[in-house]
MARDREN-522853 format. One line per 4 residues: number of its first residue (from 1); their letters; for each residue x, y, z of C-alpha. Coordinates in pm, whole numbers, plus 50000, padded with zeros to 5 digits. Example, Ala and Ser with C-alpha at 12.3 -4.5 7.8 and 13.67 -1.06 7.14 Angstrom:
<atoms>
1) as) 51230,49550,50780; 51367,49894,50714
</atoms>
This chain:
<atoms>
1) msta) 59393,90252,83547; 59555,89890,83477; 59895,89830,83353; 60081,89587,83300
5) tiap) 60515,89663,83453; 60781,89497,83404; 61064,89728,83591; 61424,89716,83526
9) tqpl) 61653,89654,83799; 61924,89926,83741; 61958,90212,83476; 61946,90040,83148
13) qplq) 62250,89975,82939; 62246,89931,82622; 62530,89782,82550; 62460,89495,82840
17) lkqr) 62113,89426,82695; 62251,89370,82358; 62452,89104,82488; 62250,88932,82751
21) mkae) 61995,88917,82499; 62245,88730,82224; 62333,88502,82488; 62009,88393,82541
25) rqlv) 61861,88339,82181; 62230,88138,82170; 62118,87926,82497; 61727,87886,82272
29) iaef) 61904,87768,82036; 62167,87581,82149; 61871,87385,82292; 61683,87336,81981
33) reng) 61989,87171,81811; 62012,86945,82098; 61610,86841,82137; 61471,87004,81824
37) kpek) 61180,87103,81991; 61074,87382,81761; 60780,87537,82007; 60998,87560,82299
41) llrg) 61237,87782,82043; 60972,87979,81942; 60818,88060,82256; 61237,88090,82412
45) lrhs) 61329,88356,82173; 60991,88543,82230; 61044,88533,82589; 61351,88689,82537
49) vdgv) 61268,88945,82329; 60944,89075,82547; 61244,89127,82844; 61460,89330,82665
53) lada) 61133,89544,82507; 60989,89540,82828; 61380,89774,82964; 61383,89932,82651
57) whaa) 61022,90058,82781; 61031,90168,83106; 61408,90309,83068; 61218,90542,82753
61) glpa) 61000,90688,82984; 60666,90688,82739; 60351,90839,82782; 60142,90624,83094
65) daal) 59814,90584,82824; 60045,90447,82572; 60125,90066,82536; 60331,89817,82334
69) vgvg) 60199,89563,82119; 60279,89250,81962; 60136,89170,81671; 60104,88974,81340
73) gygr) 60303,88665,81459; 60513,88843,81736; 60160,88876,81885; 60038,88586,81788
77) gelf) 60320,88420,82051; 60667,88298,81797; 60931,88448,81712; 61128,88277,81446
81) pnsd) 61498,88287,81455; 61553,88629,81193; 61169,88788,81106; 61106,89063,81204
85) vdll) 60982,89175,81562; 60611,89338,81452; 60495,89602,81731; 60205,89830,81736
89) illg) 60261,90136,81984; 59964,90188,82092; 59853,90555,82229; 59536,90697,82409
93) nppd) 59613,91013,82259; 59855,91162,81972; 60159,91260,82136; 60295,91665,82245
97) aiaq) 60604,91693,82099; 60791,91562,82447; 60588,91230,82397; 60726,91222,81976
101) akle) 61051,91274,82087; 61100,91000,82316; 60883,90746,82068; 61150,90795,81815
105) nfvq) 61434,90823,82063; 61316,90412,82127; 61254,90323,81830; 61591,90381,81742
109) llwd) 61713,90221,82086; 61517,89912,81979; 61746,89945,81662; 62080,90018,81845
113) lgle) 62000,89642,82032; 62036,89514,81699; 61624,89419,81698; 61471,89387,81348
117) ighs) 61141,89585,81440; 60855,89604,81194; 60662,89926,81402; 60359,90138,81359
121) irtv) 60252,90377,81635; 59845,90483,81610; 59593,90570,81856; 59303,90353,81863
125) decm) 59127,90600,81629; 59413,90505,81392; 59439,90194,81450; 59025,90168,81356
129) tesa) 59026,90347,81085; 59327,90172,80918; 59181,89841,81034; 58868,89893,80806
133) adit) 59119,90011,80516; 59331,89743,80462; 59321,89384,80512; 59632,89296,80645
137) vqts) 59654,89555,80950; 59320,89368,81009; 59453,89060,81014; 59807,89161,81236
141) llea) 59577,89300,81489; 59360,88993,81519; 59655,88851,81685; 59777,89150,81921
145) rlvt) 59854,89072,82238; 59999,89301,82495; 60365,89316,82594; 60415,89593,82839
149) gnet) 60262,89935,82920; 59924,90039,82964; 59609,89715,82930; 59353,89937,82912
153) vlne) 59447,90134,82643; 59498,89785,82398; 59151,89700,82576; 58987,90005,82419
157) llrr) 59142,89847,82075; 59033,89498,82148; 58650,89559,82269; 58620,89846,81951
161) ydda) 58757,89597,81647; 58590,89308,81779; 58269,89508,81761; 58383,89668,81389
165) mdpq) 58451,89249,81285; 58247,89149,81007; 58336,88745,81015; 58174,88735,80641
169) affq) 58378,89045,80507; 58684,88914,80639; 58654,88531,80484; 58590,88644,80148
173) akta) 58919,88886,80186; 59111,88668,80342; 59005,88359,80105; 59048,88584,79827
177) emrl) 59385,88670,79918; 59488,88337,79987; 59389,88318,79591; 59597,88545,79454
181) rhak) 59874,88354,79669; 59846,88034,79537; 59851,88166,79170; 60177,88330,79242
185) yeft) 60273,88023,79267; 60117,87878,79005; 59830,87697,79273; 60101,87406,79330
189) pfsl) 60221,87301,79638; 60462,87086,79457; 60714,87375,79362; 61072,87206,79340
193) epnv) 61203,87538,79611; 60877,87581,79796; 60804,87857,80067; 60749,87683,80345
197) kesp) 60598,88009,80477; 60395,88108,80140; 60335,87810,79883; 60008,87665,79873
201) galr) 59982,87405,80118; 60217,87562,80379; 60231,87741,80699; 59984,88026,80562
205) dlqv) 59723,87813,80446; 59715,87687,80834; 59724,88038,80977; 59448,88166,80738
209) ilwv) 59208,87881,80904; 59262,88009,81235; 59244,88336,81183; 58869,88283,80940
213) akaa) 58755,88100,81231; 58885,88334,81546; 58721,88615,81326; 58427,88368,81394
217) glan) 58437,88346,81712; 58456,87928,81621; 58843,87865,81757; 59140,87999,81836
221) swsq) 59321,87624,81746; 59307,87337,81607; 59145,87125,81927; 58892,87402,81996
225) lair) 58796,87341,81585; 58775,87024,81685; 58555,87054,81983; 58287,87255,81730
229) glit) 58307,86914,81524; 58456,87157,81245; 58710,86905,81211; 58762,86581,81327
233) reea) 59035,86475,81643; 59232,86302,81440; 59241,86582,81115; 59334,86773,81437
237) rqlm) 59620,86579,81519; 59700,86530,81151; 59736,86982,81080; 59921,87013,81433
241) eker) 60193,86764,81300; 60210,86949,81003; 60207,87280,81117; 60523,87153,81352
245) afkd) 60694,87006,81084; 60712,87312,80877; 60812,87545,81179; 61020,87293,81212
249) irir) 61150,87398,80831; 61160,87720,80833; 61382,87765,81223; 61681,87532,81029
253) lhlq) 61614,87734,80758; 61676,88087,80908; 61935,87886,81138; 62116,87726,80766
257) tnrr) 62095,88080,80624; 62163,88295,80886; 61922,88553,80754; 61452,88553,80736
261) edrl) 61458,88275,80447; 61174,88106,80405; 61226,87908,80022; 61348,87550,80077
265) vfdv) 61580,87608,79764; 61872,87371,79593; 62145,87527,79780; 61999,87444,80118
269) qtai) 61787,87155,80033; 62078,86918,80154; 62170,87069,80452; 61805,87084,80612
273) aetf) 61811,86752,80520; 62049,86616,80709; 61993,86853,81017; 61762,86591,81051
277) glts) 61967,86288,81020; 61811,86235,80641; 62132,86061,80459; 62241,86021,80100
281) tgeg) 62132,85625,79958; 62227,85378,79649; 62462,85422,79392; 62380,85527,79022
285) ldar) 62035,85491,78881; 61901,85371,79273; 62036,85668,79423; 61895,85927,79625
289) rase) 61988,86228,79790; 61889,86353,80129; 61748,86669,80002; 61504,86420,79787
293) flmq) 61386,86237,80103; 61332,86530,80323; 61140,86696,80027; 60929,86414,79980
297) ryyw) 60843,86471,80293; 60719,86841,80272; 60510,86747,79970; 60355,86491,80161
301) aakt) 60285,86717,80433; 60105,87033,80212; 59903,86776,80029; 59754,86681,80348
305) vtql) 59725,87032,80442; 59576,87161,80118; 59302,86896,80138; 59239,86972,80543
309) ntil) 59185,87357,80456; 58984,87284,80165; 58737,87147,80379; 58770,87313,80646
313) lqni) 58756,87670,80456; 58459,87530,80319; 58282,87439,80698; 58375,87750,80766
317) eayl) 58214,87932,80490; 57935,87700,80509; 57887,87812,80926; 57933,88200,80752
321) fptp) 57724,88166,80468; 57418,87975,80561; 57249,87844,80207; 56961,87587,80328
325) sqpv) 56982,87390,80034; 56709,87100,79978; 56872,86770,79814; 56823,86664,79477
329) pinp) 56892,86289,79447; 57149,86161,79150; 57127,85771,79298; 57079,85645,79585
333) rfne) 57469,85720,79763; 57470,86105,79611; 57335,86413,79617; 57355,86724,79501
337) vggf) 57311,87016,79729; 57357,87367,79597; 57533,87270,79286; 57785,87001,79466
341) idia) 57767,86659,79563; 57729,86533,79808; 57724,86168,80036; 57352,86047,80102
345) addt) 57467,85883,80410; 57797,85932,80619; 57857,85552,80587; 57829,85610,80200
349) fest) 58191,85501,80092; 58164,85181,80402; 57866,85056,80312; 57964,85063,79901
353) psav) 58334,85130,79839; 58278,85135,79452; 58159,85496,79494; 58554,85606,79615
357) leif) 58546,85604,79260; 58211,85681,79105; 58197,86002,79307; 58466,86099,79029
361) vlmt) 58290,85944,78785; 57965,86113,78852; 58216,86432,78873; 58273,86381,78515
365) erpd) 57923,86298,78350; 57745,86620,78593; 58003,86927,78506; 57733,87172,78639
369) ikgm) 57845,87013,78966; 58096,87287,79098; 58282,87002,79367; 58275,86828,79668
373) tart) 58074,86925,80019; 58322,86923,80329; 58135,86647,80474; 58214,86446,80143
377) mral) 58548,86531,80079; 58642,86408,80452; 58470,86099,80461; 58582,86037,80081
381) whar) 58967,86135,80264; 58900,85851,80500; 58809,85623,80300; 59100,85619,80057
385) tlid) 59213,85303,80289; 58937,85097,80176; 59156,85055,79867; 59402,84799,79856
389) dafr) 59452,84463,79624; 59071,84317,79742; 58942,84642,79606; 59123,84708,79269
393) akpq) 59068,84320,79160; 58723,84406,79109; 58556,84404,78751; 58321,84642,78908
397) hral) 58617,84869,79040; 58788,84865,78747; 58543,84979,78515; 58439,85250,78685
401) flrv) 58865,85402,78662; 58802,85308,78299; 58484,85543,78296; 58714,85834,78437
405) lqap) 58957,85788,78159; 58714,85779,77913; 58503,86042,77955; 58458,86355,77741
409) vglv) 58466,86550,77970; 58634,86642,78347; 58915,86364,78327; 59196,86621,78435
413) halr) 58964,86816,78736; 58884,86454,78807; 59256,86274,78799; 59387,86616,78982
417) rmnd) 59089,86536,79270; 59220,86177,79317; 59566,86251,79329; 59518,86512,79568
421) mgil) 59207,86305,79778; 59522,85990,79761; 59257,85822,79564; 59501,85769,79224
425) gryl) 59810,85683,79487; 59597,85431,79639; 59395,85285,79340; 59774,85282,79171
429) pnfr) 60035,85117,79408; 60338,85226,79180; 60157,85599,79109; 60196,85633,79501
433) riig) 60560,85560,79469; 60622,85889,79275; 60361,86139,79442; 60642,86411,79559
437) qmqh) 60930,86342,79410; 61195,86572,79299; 61340,86513,78945; 61680,86632,78943
441) dlfh) 61723,86616,78592; 61777,87002,78502; 61486,87046,78290; 61142,86908,78449
445) vytv) 61027,87147,78739; 60764,86993,78873; 60794,86669,79102; 60728,86344,78963
449) dqhi) 60312,86305,78975; 60251,86656,78868; 60421,86653,78543; 60235,86369,78395
453) mmvv) 59962,86593,78537; 60059,86822,78323; 60080,86555,78053; 59760,86484,78069
457) rnmr) 59626,86842,78039; 59813,86942,77782; 59698,86610,77602; 59361,86719,77707
461) rftm) 59420,87072,77558; 59457,86967,77197; 59103,86828,77173; 58900,87128,77318
465) teha) 58838,87396,77047; 58933,87750,77294; 59263,87573,77340; 59275,87434,76931
469) heyp) 59481,87813,76848; 59754,87671,77084; 59875,87364,76859; 59622,87424,76616
473) fcsq) 59840,87092,76441; 59823,86891,76729; 59448,87000,76761; 59334,86836,76440
477) lian) 59578,86525,76484; 59399,86427,76766; 59079,86535,76635; 59103,86191,76384
481) frdr) 59264,85955,76655; 58996,85677,76730; 59014,85606,77139; 59252,85946,77213
485) wlly) 59131,85806,77596; 59445,85539,77524; 59661,85813,77507; 59588,85949,77863
489) vaal) 59660,85599,77996; 59977,85662,77819; 60087,85970,77908; 59933,85815,78336
493) fhdi) 60228,85570,78245; 60529,85716,78087; 60670,85871,78412; 60555,85618,78610
497) akgr) 60897,85377,78706; 61123,85740,78750; 61337,85680,79095; 61335,85276,79055
501) ggdh) 61659,85254,78918; 61688,85137,78585; 61531,85240,78246; 61209,85418,78370
505) selg) 61065,85378,78034; 61191,84939,78012; 61023,84983,78385; 60717,85167,78305
509) kvda) 60638,84955,77946; 60588,84643,78217; 60329,84851,78482; 60153,84971,78208
513) refc) 60095,84615,78003; 59984,84473,78374; 59672,84779,78435; 59604,84713,78030
517) rdha) 59542,84331,78097; 59372,84402,78440; 59177,84640,78270; 59081,84410,77996
521) lsee) 59224,84612,77691; 59217,84473,77349; 59556,84344,77253; 59585,84593,76982
525) dtel) 59536,84900,77231; 59771,84711,77505; 60018,84720,77224; 59947,85114,77107
529) vvfl) 59983,85198,77530; 60265,84975,77576; 60464,85101,77260; 60431,85478,77322
533) vehh) 60518,85451,77736; 60843,85248,77592; 60931,85475,77308; 60816,85810,77444
537) ltms) 61116,85986,77455; 61227,85852,77151; 61055,86115,76902; 61237,86320,77040
541) vvaq) 61539,86247,77091; 61514,86142,76669; 61471,86468,76613; 61656,86696,76796
545) kqdl) 62025,86451,76775; 61969,86328,76447; 62005,86438,76074; 61653,86493,75928
549) sdpd) 61823,86543,75582; 62003,86183,75590; 61680,85960,75409; 61853,85626,75616
553) viqs) 61716,85868,75962; 61334,85908,75828; 61377,85501,75695; 61450,85350,76030
557) farl) 61160,85559,76236; 60976,85466,76000; 61028,85122,76061; 60986,85171,76473
561) vrde) 60685,85316,76436; 60520,85115,76176; 60180,85305,76098; 60007,85634,76095
565) rhlt) 59818,85545,76417; 60172,85429,76596; 60338,85808,76470; 60038,86029,76568
569) alyl) 60001,85850,76849; 60380,85924,76932; 60385,86276,76822; 60094,86375,77029
573) ltva) 60249,86222,77346; 60630,86373,77272; 60441,86747,77261; 60223,86706,77540
577) dirg) 60533,86600,77742; 60808,86858,77675; 60518,87088,77740; 60497,86953,78074
581) tspk) 60829,86930,78171; 60902,87336,78200; 60773,87624,78012; 61146,87741,77909
585) vwna) 61228,87372,77764; 60932,87425,77478; 61041,87609,77179; 60909,87699,76849
589) wkak) 61220,87553,76692; 61168,87187,76893; 60852,87232,76765; 60911,87297,76423
593) lled) 61159,86973,76391; 60888,86724,76555; 60669,86830,76289; 60929,86807,76028
597) lykm) 61000,86466,76121; 60608,86382,76152; 60557,86452,75812; 60860,86317,75657
601) tlrv) 60772,86009,75821; 60397,86041,75709; 60524,86026,75391; 60741,85720,75407
605) lgge) 60451,85517,75608; 60254,85622,75308; 60435,85404,75012; 60702,85674,74905
609) ppsa) 61036,85588,74955; 61281,85833,75084; 61494,85994,74833; 61722,86271,74841
613) drel) 61673,86331,74461; 61308,86368,74506; 61365,86603,74825; 61643,86789,74695
617) rarq) 61381,86880,74302; 61063,87013,74526; 61277,87186,74756; 61442,87358,74436
621) qeal) 61126,87384,74260; 61013,87552,74612; 61280,87783,74653; 61235,87891,74260
625) atlr) 60870,87939,74280; 60937,88160,74563; 61201,88345,74426; 61017,88426,74074
629) lfgl) 60733,88622,74348; 61040,88863,74392; 61088,88953,74059; 61449,88766,74048
633) psda) 61528,88659,73710; 61427,88349,73584; 61889,88200,73605; 61947,88477,73912
637) heal) 61959,88143,74141; 62255,88016,73905; 62580,88142,73966; 62487,88023,74406
641) wkql) 62319,87697,74311; 62644,87616,74135; 62835,87573,74387; 62572,87370,74654
645) dmay) 62621,87032,74688; 62293,86817,74749; 62326,86818,75171; 62287,87193,75160
649) flrh) 61965,87186,74992; 61863,86849,75222; 61955,87057,75520; 61777,87370,75390
653) dasd) 61393,87473,75411; 61306,87613,75062; 61258,87946,75250; 61603,87976,75359
657) iawq) 61736,87848,75030; 61529,88145,74848; 61622,88370,75103; 61987,88343,75120
661) trcl) 61957,88358,74698; 61796,88674,74695; 62046,88766,74989; 62358,88663,74762
665) vdrl) 62232,88700,74428; 62456,89066,74372; 62702,88984,74608; 62906,88594,74542
669) grdk) 63281,88636,74478; 63306,88929,74709; 63581,88929,74975; 63380,89139,75222
673) pvvk) 63167,88940,75423; 62789,88918,75408; 62572,88917,75692; 62233,88921,75690
677) srla) 61926,88869,75922; 61554,88864,75936; 61276,88719,76157; 61301,88334,76195
681) pige) 61026,88160,76004; 60902,87953,76320; 60780,88243,76514; 61080,88249,76734
685) glqv) 61420,88359,76750; 61645,88577,76515; 61825,88396,76144; 62134,88537,76086
689) tvyv) 62307,88403,75730; 62704,88425,75728; 62870,88452,75363; 63227,88447,75349
693) kdqp) 63582,88326,75237; 63635,88060,75496; 63844,88110,75792; 63973,87794,76023
697) dlfa) 63837,87955,76335; 63491,88063,76135; 63220,87876,76357; 63422,88052,76738
701) rics) 63443,88324,76603; 63063,88385,76560; 63046,88221,76829; 63264,88408,76992
705) yfdr) 63022,88727,76946; 62711,88579,77009; 62780,88467,77288; 62886,88827,77395
709) knfs) 62566,88944,77315; 62400,88644,77592; 62236,88568,77259; 62108,88173,77270
713) ilda) 62242,87986,76965; 61938,87737,76923; 62115,87538,76600; 62375,87623,76349
717) kiht) 62358,87495,76006; 62731,87537,75848; 62775,87440,75454; 63096,87545,75251
721) tkdg) 63053,87618,74888; 63234,87403,74610; 63463,87745,74575; 63583,87711,74911
725) yald) 63278,88059,75090; 63168,87938,75435; 62781,87978,75462; 62643,87954,75800
729) tfli) 62290,87978,75894; 62188,88018,76291; 61930,88035,76449; 61926,88264,76752
733) tden) 61735,88377,77071; 61687,88659,77308; 61395,88790,77565; 61421,89151,77405
737) fans) 61393,88995,77036; 61020,89080,77004; 61034,89417,77147; 61305,89525,76937
741) yrdi) 61385,89343,76681; 61494,89611,76394; 61724,89762,76544; 61846,89404,76649
745) inli) 61853,89289,76330; 62121,89626,76218; 62337,89581,76525; 62393,89197,76433
749) ehel) 62458,89283,76043; 62686,89575,76091; 62856,89399,76404; 62935,89038,76300
753) cevl) 63073,89160,75950; 63312,89422,76133; 63441,89126,76350; 63495,88897,76039
757) vhqe) 63625,89191,75871; 63933,89272,76177; 63925,88899,76238; 64093,88992,76593
761) plcp) 64247,88740,76804; 63995,88513,76957; 63926,88566,77380; 63981,88312,77554
765) plrg) 63621,88155,77662; 63509,88242,78054; 63366,88037,78221; 62973,88165,78229
769) rlsr) 62763,88160,78560; 62586,87876,78637; 62201,87858,78775; 62150,87779,79162
773) msrn) 61990,87469,79022; 62311,87371,78825; 62520,87425,79083; 62359,87203,79350
777) fpit) 62282,86955,79086; 62547,86934,78837; 62587,86690,78607; 62862,86461,78495
781) ptvd) 62984,86585,78148; 63027,86387,77887; 63199,86352,77496; 63147,86098,77305
785) mrpd) 63317,86101,76914; 63234,85812,76699; 63277,85776,76300; 62899,85748,76125
789) ergq) 62764,85494,75951; 62938,85595,75652; 63229,85689,75750; 63254,86035,75596
793) fwvl) 63225,86239,75878; 63257,86191,76279; 62967,86212,76555; 63044,86441,76813
797) siga) 62766,86447,77128; 62844,86660,77415; 62632,86723,77730; 62686,86923,78025
801) ndrn) 62569,87212,78197; 62401,87479,78042; 62584,87843,78100; 62705,88126,77877
805) glly) 62962,88106,77676; 62939,87739,77654; 62941,87683,77245; 63176,87923,77217
809) aias) 63387,87763,77509; 63365,87389,77235; 63455,87608,76913; 63684,87745,77043
813) vlar) 63861,87342,77074; 63724,87244,76791; 63913,87601,76625; 64246,87472,76830
817) yrin) 64232,87140,76655; 64134,87271,76323; 63857,87063,76259; 63570,87080,76024
821) lhta) 63201,87169,76165; 62965,87066,75933; 62612,87150,76141; 62529,87187,76483
825) kimt) 62241,87088,76682; 62159,87266,77019; 61948,87090,77193; 61890,87304,77531
829) lger) 61706,87062,77811; 61621,87342,78103; 61971,87345,78285; 62102,87083,78085
833) vedv) 62251,87104,77707; 62307,86768,77470; 62418,86920,77182; 62573,86716,76834
837) flid) 62825,86841,76578; 62921,86708,76245; 63315,86719,76227; 63579,86579,76046
841) gqal) 63952,86668,76035; 64330,86595,75981; 64323,86542,76368; 64097,86254,76385
845) nnqr) 64285,86028,76163; 64509,86032,76427; 64386,85790,76774; 64649,85977,77006
849) vqvq) 64493,86337,76970; 64156,86201,76907; 64234,86148,77298; 64371,86484,77388
853) lete) 64009,86658,77180; 63811,86460,77400; 63989,86525,77738; 64036,86926,77605
857) llda) 63675,86925,77553; 63574,86758,77888; 63791,87055,78041; 63537,87333,77833
861) vki) 63213,87226,77938; 63265,87102,78284; 63212,87333,78618
</atoms>
């Protein structure tokens, strides 16, 4: 029997052992902070724990046929500062009662020593049974390493493990497991808070390669993979470099947070960046945080790993699952091999540089092709450096790139592959500058390049019949749009100038015009693309911040877009853009505002001048038609409508007018408030109408109630009737509405009515808890107050970080100054709000009071 022993020189003293381990840990960490060598720290911590475990093992008097085995990361010989120590206590035979007690004491001792252990106690037979049933156990045993104890029993396990290993089944299980993990992270390494261990392109992807290679008996390291010809020496060097970088970041994460934290969350990004010596630069629009430099480096590394991971796994799969297939020529440069496109010769791209773009054209024209062979991907990856100014200037290459953009199918896959391979950034140098660039505007959840890819994807989905149910109006519009590929060009350039300082729309239109000129687009097509890039934010601003009931607003927007083609293109780009920022930003309310603006503008462009009188009559007639369906008397509306002015009818849809009229037809002039609620016709949220004798703090009181219920207010229409009653309408939302909206409607109608009846003193607004993103990327709050064009009202614009209770805080200040509120447009952009209020009041006539009001509003909305 052969055993590995490290005998303690004196009886075990747990406290002294714990202190020794702590001292050794501190020494290793201090050395890392001085020299920044991650491998040395990982080995140093492992050696320290090895010694402690050996001492504890021998002091425990465990059976002679038992072994202490490191598995998982610890078995691999690495130990991160706050990672678990994964251990297998391997037994030659099932333990008797005495041995069982000793094992329990040993495990308890390890916890007493302060070790975070993950452990299992198994015999060899039990290990084999568990390994056959659980891929996680099978993977952990792949890296088993003897720490101390009986080496023979471990060798027996490893022999049986190797005999039972099915490399093909293991490969399929690990790649399926990887796909599930990638799905959890939305298949992108470009999350703003990536997990440096689990995200696509991170450490786990590198480990998967080595696991399947080791299981197949191919290699145990990157250099061995290069010797076997599965990767080049340069690729092996890059993988080692990226692996070292990720380990370095993960170590710093553990040390910074003093826990097992593998996510690069906003809270620590700046601190981690500073440990690398990165600093913030610039001011204003040119400012870049230290964290942005760190994250861009991370994304570039993750992108490289993602690409090489695909190449390597395809090579290993081809080794494990050989499928001889006769090449089928596509043209002199490319063949089809087993459903994949393959280069005809190793030097295809070098001998014919245009093939670098041609391959993507072929893949859009041949949707039956599943992808590229590993050989082709590797050759293309290395051929990206062929794209220089001379390459970009050739008409042949420009024509090929346009063919990709004009492809009837496969455009999004082609652009994503081009981006992953580094081709897109080489062909469009300004696009390369935004790869991996973060956006700290509190509503984008993707890096700039990934956001652009999402916008192109959204635009393409409008054209696909299988997605027509998602946005039928957009699908209808794009179906009749001539040369829709111009929309993809605009989407590609709309944010290309982010991060350069200055207005990215203005800078981006210069890039767009240069691209159109270089690629010989007509003057008409160039003008459309440039217009869309320059004004890609305009339509959302008009729809969400301006009063769409004002004919002058619609007339001004119609003059900007000039014709139906420009209007339709801008509408489609705006919808695709907002949807491509974050799942939280797009909602049915924004969709309705944009569609309303589109349709009203289209009528003006069609020759129908904006007329408030015509619009008022149309809405009244439509509302009356709806009322007749409910069997109301023909004059039932008159008592209410004679108390309403034109502004009410222009700011409410006909369906809202009919609903409110039906609710109030027999309740006018009552002292008791009327509160009615229904599912919002737009298909999202609840619509709440309040009819009550007007009172100065009414809006604040209603906001206070909604705040206590954690309801979000998307829109508010405030109206005062001629006989002094408030007729206010709110659009509110909450994630629980869909499941229990009937109960919530009843609750709101009862409770809000009671709140308005009792009129108890308003509670001071609470500063709601900020999200992590808002805490780390606060925006400077803004308050802007100016008279409208007619001098009748004041327009109050407020921008701030979003939080619970924000609207109530604003309403409380307005109530204290006796400010009358006429409309409120609530625009939430992820973690940021941009609210616009139409107000008037005696206090606004005094300049000094105006300044006080603005100061108090700023204080109310600041973090």
